[in-house]
C-alpha positions as CSV (number, residue, x, y, z in Angstrom):
1,X,-54.7,26.3,-133.9
2,X,-57.1,27.8,-136.3
3,X,-60.1,29.7,-134.9
4,X,-63.5,28.5,-135.9
5,X,-65.2,30.9,-138.3
6,X,-68.4,32.5,-137.2
7,X,-71.4,31.7,-139.4
8,X,-72.9,34.6,-141.4
9,X,-76.5,35.7,-141.0
10,X,-78.5,35.2,-144.2
11,X,-81.7,37.3,-144.1
12,X,-84.5,35.9,-146.3
13,X,-87.2,38.0,-144.7
14,X,-87.5,40.6,-142.0
15,X,-85.1,42.9,-140.1
16,X,-84.4,44.0,-136.6
17,X,-84.3,47.7,-136.3
18,X,-85.7,50.5,-134.1
19,X,-88.5,51.2,-134.6
20,X,-90.5,49.0,-134.5
21,X,-88.2,47.1,-132.0
22,X,-87.3,49.1,-128.9
23,X,-83.6,49.8,-128.5
24,X,-83.4,47.2,-125.7
25,X,-85.2,44.5,-127.7
26,X,-83.0,45.2,-130.8
27,X,-79.9,44.8,-128.6
28,X,-81.2,41.5,-127.1
29,X,-82.0,40.2,-130.6
30,X,-78.5,41.1,-131.8
31,X,-76.9,39.5,-128.8
32,X,-78.8,36.2,-129.2
33,X,-78.1,36.2,-133.0
34,X,-74.4,36.7,-132.3
35,X,-74.4,33.7,-130.0
36,X,-76.0,31.6,-132.8
37,X,-73.3,32.8,-135.2
38,X,-70.6,31.6,-132.8
39,X,-72.2,28.1,-132.9
40,X,-74.0,28.2,-129.5
41,X,-77.2,26.2,-129.2
42,X,-79.9,28.2,-127.4
43,X,-82.8,26.7,-125.5
44,X,-85.8,28.0,-123.5
45,X,-86.6,30.7,-122.6
46,X,-84.7,32.3,-125.5
47,X,-85.3,29.8,-128.3
48,X,-87.5,26.8,-129.0
49,X,-87.6,24.3,-131.9
50,X,-90.0,24.8,-134.8
51,X,-90.3,21.3,-136.2
52,X,-93.4,22.3,-138.1
53,X,-91.1,24.4,-140.4
54,X,-88.2,21.9,-140.7
55,X,-85.1,20.3,-139.2
56,X,-82.8,22.7,-137.4
57,X,-85.5,25.4,-137.4
58,X,-86.2,27.5,-134.2
59,X,-87.8,30.7,-133.1
60,X,-86.1,33.3,-130.9
61,X,-88.3,34.9,-128.4
62,X,-87.8,38.6,-127.8
63,X,-90.0,40.3,-125.2
64,X,-90.4,44.0,-126.0
65,X,-92.2,46.9,-124.2
66,X,-95.7,46.3,-125.6
67,X,-95.3,43.2,-127.8
68,X,-93.4,40.0,-128.3
69,X,-91.2,39.5,-131.3
70,X,-90.3,36.2,-133.0
71,X,-87.3,35.5,-135.2
72,X,-87.7,32.2,-137.1
73,X,-84.3,30.8,-138.1
74,X,-82.6,27.8,-139.5
75,X,-79.1,26.6,-138.5
76,X,-77.5,25.5,-141.8
77,X,-74.0,24.1,-142.0
78,X,-72.6,27.4,-143.4
79,X,-75.0,30.1,-142.0
80,X,-77.8,31.1,-139.7
81,X,-80.7,31.7,-142.0
82,X,-83.4,34.1,-140.9
83,X,-86.7,33.0,-142.3
84,X,-89.0,35.6,-140.8
85,X,-89.3,38.3,-138.1
86,X,-92.8,39.1,-136.8
87,X,-94.7,40.4,-133.9
88,X,-96.5,37.5,-132.2
89,X,-100.0,38.3,-131.0
90,X,-101.4,34.9,-130.2
91,X,-100.2,31.7,-128.5
92,X,-99.9,29.8,-131.7
93,X,-97.6,30.7,-134.6
94,X,-99.9,31.9,-137.5
95,X,-100.3,29.3,-140.2
96,X,-99.3,31.8,-142.9
97,X,-96.0,32.4,-141.1
98,X,-95.3,28.6,-141.0
99,X,-96.2,28.2,-144.7
100,X,-94.0,31.1,-145.8
101,X,-91.1,29.9,-143.7
102,X,-91.5,26.4,-145.2
103,X,-91.3,27.9,-148.7
104,X,-88.3,30.1,-147.9
105,X,-86.4,27.2,-146.3
106,X,-87.1,25.0,-149.3
107,X,-85.9,27.7,-151.7
108,X,-82.8,28.3,-149.6
109,X,-81.9,24.6,-149.5
110,X,-82.4,24.3,-153.3
111,X,-80.1,27.3,-153.9
112,X,-77.5,26.1,-151.4
113,X,-77.4,22.6,-153.0
114,X,-77.6,23.9,-156.5
115,X,-80.7,21.9,-157.3
116,X,-83.7,23.5,-158.9
117,X,-84.1,27.2,-159.4
118,X,-82.8,29.9,-157.1
119,X,-85.2,31.8,-154.8
120,X,-86.6,35.1,-155.8
């Protein structure tokens, strides 16, 4: 029986490294991203849907020493697409983050389907 292939991570914006992430937060983010690559569906408290960005979009929640990190991602058929990584300072996701993620997702979908121009 053939083993299901793990999905690659496609980073459109952001990175997870120490610093600014603590070593523990970086490891937690890596562990959760690896679960997504294996096809697992994550829910609260680790992940929540981000319908304001698009279908199959979510944000990972990573609590760190002095701040909270968010990793906005899209689960595509062939990859886990990282749309943004940011430090969240308020209860609501900043409008600028939502707008930028919408643009990145649209560009990724255009490039993946071969319609329109490729993202920069």
